C-alpha positions in Angstrom: 7.2 46.8 117.8 7.1 43.3 116.9 3.2 42.9 117.6 1.1 45.2 115.5 -2.3 43.7 116.1 -4.4 41.1 117.9 -7.3 39.5 116.1 -10.0 37.6 117.6 -12.6 35.3 116.3 -16.0 35.7 118.1 -18.2 32.5 118.6 -16.3 29.9 120.8 -13.3 32.3 121.1 -14.6 35.5 122.9 -18.1 34.3 123.8 -19.2 30.6 124.1 -22.2 31.1 121.8 -22.1 27.5 120.7 -24.6 26.0 123.0 -27.0 28.9 121.9 -26.1 27.9 118.1 -26.8 24.5 118.7 -30.2 25.1 120.6 -31.5 27.3 117.6 -29.8 24.8 114.9 -31.9 22.1 116.5 -35.2 24.1 116.5 -34.6 25.2 112.8 -33.9 21.3 111.9 -37.1 20.3 113.6 -39.0 22.9 111.5 -37.1 21.6 108.3 -37.8 18.0 109.2 -34.4 16.7 109.7 -31.9 15.4 112.1 -29.2 17.7 114.2 -26.7 16.9 117.0 -23.3 17.6 117.9 -21.8 15.8 115.3 -23.7 18.0 112.6 -22.6 21.2 114.5 -19.2 20.0 114.5 -19.3 19.8 110.4 -20.4 23.6 110.2 -18.6 25.2 113.2 -16.5 28.3 112.2 -18.1 28.4 108.9 -20.4 30.8 107.2 -24.0 31.3 107.6 -24.8 30.4 104.0 -22.5 27.1 104.1 -24.3 26.2 107.2 -27.8 26.4 105.6 -26.7 24.8 102.4 -25.8 21.7 104.8 -28.7 21.7 106.7 -31.1 21.9 103.6 -29.2 18.9 102.0 -29.4 17.1 105.2 -33.1 17.6 105.7 -34.2 17.5 102.1 -36.4 20.4 102.6 -37.5 22.5 100.0 -37.5 25.8 101.7 -35.7 28.7 100.5 -32.1 29.5 102.1 -33.3 32.8 102.8 -36.4 31.6 105.1 -33.7 29.4 106.9 -31.6 32.3 107.2 -34.3 34.4 108.7 -35.1 32.0 111.3 -31.8 31.0 112.6 -30.5 34.8 112.7 -33.9 35.8 114.2 -34.0 33.1 117.1 -30.2 34.0 117.6 -30.9 37.5 117.9 -33.5 36.5 120.7 -31.4 34.3 122.6 -27.9 35.6 122.5 -28.3 38.8 124.7 -29.7 36.5 127.5 -27.3 33.5 127.1 -24.1 35.6 126.4 -21.1 34.2 128.4 -17.7 35.7 127.7 -15.0 33.1 127.8 -12.5 32.7 130.7 -9.5 35.0 130.0 -11.0 37.0 127.3 -11.7 40.3 129.2 -8.6 40.4 130.9 -6.5 39.9 127.6 -8.5 42.7 126.0 -7.9 45.1 128.7 -4.5 44.3 128.9 -4.0 44.9 125.1 -5.8 48.2 125.4 -3.2 49.3 128.3 -0.4 48.3 126.2 -1.7 50.4 123.1 -1.9 47.0 120.7 -4.7 47.4 118.3 -7.4 44.6 118.5 -9.7 43.5 115.6 -12.6 40.9 115.5 -13.0 38.8 112.6 -16.1 36.6 112.4 -18.1 34.5 109.9 -21.0 35.8 111.7 -23.2 38.1 109.7 -23.2 41.9 110.6 -26.6 42.2 112.1 -25.9 39.1 114.5 -22.2 39.9 115.4 -23.2 43.5 116.5 -25.4 42.0 119.2 -22.4 40.2 120.8 -20.1 43.2 120.0 -22.4 45.5 122.0 -22.6 43.1 124.9 -18.8 42.9 124.9 -18.1 46.5 124.6 -17.5 47.8 121.3 -14.6 49.9 122.6 -12.5 47.0 122.8 -12.0 47.0 119.2 -10.2 49.1 116.5 -12.1 47.5 113.9 -14.5 44.4 113.2 -15.1 42.5 110.2 -18.0 40.3 109.7 -18.9 37.4 107.5 -20.8 39.3 105.2 -18.3 41.8 104.6 -15.9 39.8 102.6 -16.4 37.7 99.4 -14.6 34.7 100.9 -15.2 33.6 104.1 -13.0 31.2 106.4 -11.2 29.0 105.9 -10.3 31.5 103.0 -7.6 33.9 104.3 -9.5 36.9 103.2 -10.9 38.0 106.3 -7.6 38.1 108.1 -6.0 39.6 105.4 -8.6 42.3 105.4 -8.5 43.0 109.0 -4.8 43.3 109.1 -4.9 45.8 105.7 -7.2 47.9 107.5 -5.2 48.2 110.7 -2.0 49.0 108.8 -0.7 45.6 110.0 1.5 43.2 108.4 -0.2 39.6 108.7 3.2 38.1 110.2 3.2 40.5 112.9 -0.4 39.7 113.9 -1.5 37.0 116.4 -4.9 35.4 115.7 -7.0 33.7 118.6 -9.3 31.0 117.2 -11.4 28.2 118.5 -12.2 26.2 115.2 -10.1 24.4 112.9 -11.8 26.5 109.7 -10.5 29.7 111.6 -7.1 28.2 112.2 -6.7 27.4 108.5 -7.8 30.9 107.5 -5.4 32.7 109.9 -2.6 30.4 109.2 -3.2 30.9 105.2 -3.2 34.6 105.9 0.4 34.3 107.3 -0.5 35.2 110.9 0.6 33.4 114.3 -2.1 31.5 115.8 -3.4 30.8 119.3 -6.0 27.9 119.0 -8.4 27.6 122.1 -10.5 24.6 121.1 -14.2 25.3 121.9 -16.4 22.4 120.3 -13.9 20.5 117.8 -10.4 19.5 118.8 -7.3 21.3 117.2 -3.9 19.5 116.7 -0.8 20.9 117.7 1.4 22.0 115.1 4.6 24.5 114.7 2.4 26.9 113.2 0.5 27.4 116.1 -0.1 27.4 120.0 -2.8 25.4 121.3 -3.9 26.3 124.9 -7.0 25.1 127.0 -8.2 28.6 127.5 -7.1 32.4 127.6 -6.6 32.2 131.2 -3.3 33.6 132.2 -2.7 34.2 128.5 -0.6 37.6 128.3 0.3 40.1 125.8 4.1 39.4 126.2 3.4 35.7 125.2 1.6 36.8 122.1 4.5 38.8 121.4 6.9 36.0 121.7 5.1 34.4 118.7 5.9 37.0 115.9 9.4 37.4 114.6 11.5 40.5 115.8 12.1 43.1 112.8 
């Protein structure tokens, strides 16, 4: 079988959580006493929690412990996400088709486990053969470690995995791991390149089309 696994990012790829993140980041930056707008969100989209917090503290100049900022961010996200959760168009259909075809599906996110589990439970944990969260790797995206770890745990070759991502950070991680990439930009544009397919959404995307992206043995 040429396609051994499909690996999904979470925020902005499977779920449209970016508006919720923007709302919460605004609240936290109001508390920190700094500015926050779409430009600042774009600077951190797809990145790890602690790099986002470092950016927010540097921007605001606030002398607040990073742990306190993390508590506020994660607490408000855990409150809002279940009520605001919106599945991206085409995601459920692709997950269902992958299951019917017996293709293992992994979820690889920079979101920490406690918050990722809120979304995973809402989406349906049964869709995923494994999930890798941002606090379960030493190096988060754009480092290739998260995708290399997922492929290894699934017993798949990275070159025979297709990754679906919405951010340049995630795309860099997947390509550095040697995976085929389907980019579906959500907040930040992603350029076309020979190493990736760029689509406006997952609507109409099939497992057969994903198979065409990986080399035949």
